[in-house]
N, C-alpha and C positions, 0 to 999 in steps of 0.2 A: 560840489557846487554850493554847499552851505556857506562857504567863504564869500561867494558873490552875493548871497542873500543878506549877509551882514551889512553890505553897503546899500542895498536897495531898500531894506526895511520891510519889504513885502515878501510873504512866503510864495514860493513858486507854485504854479498851477498843479504840478506833480504832488507837492506837499498838501495842498488843499484837497485834492482828490483822494489822497491817501487818508487824510483825517476824516473825510466824509464817509469813506468806505468803512473805516474803523467804527464810526458811530452806528452805521447800518448793521454791522455784524454784532455789535454789542446789544442793540435793541432786539435782534433776532435771538441771540443767546439767552437774553433775559426773559424772552417771551412776554414782553410788556407792550401792549398795543398803545397807540397814541391816546385812545379814549381812556384807558386805564391810568396812564400817566396824568391826564387832565383831572381825573377823579381824585387821584392821590394829591395832586397840587391843591385842589379845592379843599380837601380835608385838612391838609397841613395848614393852609391859610386860615381856615375857620378856627382851628385850635390856637394858632399864634395870635390871631386877632382878639381873642379873649383877654390877652395880657398886655398887648402893645398895639399902638396905632402904626400900621404899615403903609408904605408908599406903593400903591397898586400899579403905578406906571412903569416901574423898573424891576419887576419881579422876574427872576430867571430860575426855573426848575427844570432840570434835565438829567438824563441818565448818561453816565460816562463810564469809562474804564479806569479803575484805580490801580496804577502800576505797582504800588507798594504791597498790595495784597497778593498773597500767594495764589497763583492760578489766574490772576487778572480778572477778578470778580467785578461785575458791574457795581457802580456806586451811584446813589442818588445825590446830586449836587443841587443845593438850593441857595440862591442869593436873594434874600428878602430884606430890603432896606427898612429900617425901623425909624419912624418919625419921632415917637416919644412913648414913654411908658404910660400905661393907663393907671388912674388912681384906683386904689383898692379900698 
């Protein structure tokens, strides 16, 4: 059915549910609570903010599964838009 998805441009509800279940399993395997993930995000942003000005409105920090790593280990993915470098 992936052939039909090519024309619609939208993932099927089956694929969306599958992706959501994968994320839930990854969070469970990593044993990272949402609170801990928020604390990690705050710490990362504090360090990065020392060196660059960041766009706080579009930050995305999440835990995901990195397929290339043997065993499918969880990976922390951070998308932090940088406005400009700070003067030193």
